C-alpha positions as CSV (number, residue, x, y, z in Angstrom):
1,M,-126.1,165.6,47.1
2,K,-129.2,167.2,45.6
3,G,-132.5,165.5,45.2
4,I,-136.3,165.8,45.7
5,L,-137.1,167.3,49.1
6,L,-139.8,165.7,51.4
7,D,-141.9,167.3,54.0
8,S,-140.3,166.4,57.4
9,E,-143.7,165.9,59.1
10,T,-145.7,164.1,56.5
11,G,-143.1,162.6,54.1
12,D,-144.9,164.1,51.1
13,I,-143.0,165.6,48.2
14,L,-142.5,169.3,48.7
15,I,-144.1,171.4,45.9
16,D,-143.4,175.1,45.2
17,G,-146.6,177.0,45.6
18,N,-146.0,179.3,42.7
19,S,-144.5,177.1,40.0
20,H,-146.2,173.8,41.2
21,R,-142.9,172.0,40.7
22,M,-141.1,169.6,43.1
23,L,-138.5,171.3,45.3
24,I,-134.9,170.2,44.8
25,G,-132.2,170.6,47.5
26,D,-129.6,169.0,49.8
27,I,-131.0,165.6,50.9
28,A,-128.2,164.4,53.2
29,V,-130.1,165.1,56.5
30,Q,-133.4,163.9,55.0
31,N,-131.9,160.6,53.9
32,A,-130.1,160.2,57.2
33,K,-133.5,160.6,59.0
34,L,-135.2,158.1,56.6
35,I,-132.4,155.5,57.2
36,I,-132.6,155.9,61.0
37,E,-136.4,155.6,61.1
38,A,-136.7,152.7,58.6
39,N,-136.7,149.1,59.6
40,K,-134.8,146.6,57.5
41,G,-137.1,145.5,54.7
42,E,-138.8,148.8,54.2
43,F,-136.7,149.8,51.2
44,K,-137.7,147.6,48.3
45,E,-134.5,148.1,46.3
46,K,-132.2,147.7,49.4
47,P,-134.0,145.4,51.9
48,L,-131.1,145.3,54.3
49,K,-130.9,149.1,54.7
50,G,-132.3,150.7,57.8
51,V,-131.5,151.3,61.4
52,G,-134.9,150.7,62.9
53,I,-134.8,153.3,65.7
54,S,-138.0,151.9,67.2
55,L,-136.1,148.7,68.1
56,Y,-133.7,150.7,70.3
57,T,-136.2,152.6,72.4
58,E,-135.9,150.5,75.4
59,E,-132.1,150.3,75.5
60,N,-130.4,152.3,78.3
61,T,-127.1,152.6,76.5
62,P,-126.9,154.0,73.0
63,E,-123.6,152.3,71.9
64,R,-125.3,149.6,69.8
65,L,-127.5,152.3,68.1
66,V,-124.5,154.5,67.4
67,R,-122.7,151.5,65.8
68,E,-125.7,150.7,63.6
69,I,-126.1,154.3,62.5
70,R,-122.4,154.6,61.7
71,R,-122.5,151.4,59.7
72,E,-125.6,152.3,57.7
73,F,-124.3,155.8,57.0
74,F,-121.0,154.5,55.8
75,E,-122.7,152.1,53.4
76,E,-124.9,155.0,52.1
77,G,-121.8,157.2,51.6
78,L,-122.8,159.7,54.3
79,R,-120.1,161.3,56.3
80,I,-120.9,162.1,60.0
81,S,-119.5,165.4,61.3
82,S,-121.3,165.1,64.6
83,L,-123.7,162.6,66.2
84,K,-125.3,163.1,69.7
85,I,-127.9,160.8,71.2
86,G,-129.8,162.3,74.2
87,D,-133.0,162.1,76.1
88,I,-134.8,164.3,73.6
89,G,-133.6,162.6,70.4
90,I,-130.7,162.5,67.9
91,E,-128.7,165.5,66.8
92,L,-126.6,164.9,63.7
93,D,-124.7,166.8,61.1
94,V,-124.1,164.7,57.9
95,D,-123.2,165.2,54.3
96,Y,-122.3,163.0,51.4
97,K,-118.7,162.2,50.7
């Protein structure tokens, strides 16, 4: 799915330096990251959307986190090709159905 790209560090809209237009591209991974980081209630139009990764930081086992990610991605229409949770973070490969 194509959409407006955001800077992965700041969350600002990416702007082309030459044309001064917003950059458009594949937003599947970007949206997945936003869903994982957001707590429920942070999306005004969909208040029940969001995994809230910060709530899972003290858990030793990632099974509950994986279940929540899979549920949220299914509802969003994201297909998970791979999902790995390790000590350094989450690696995922997703795209829209």
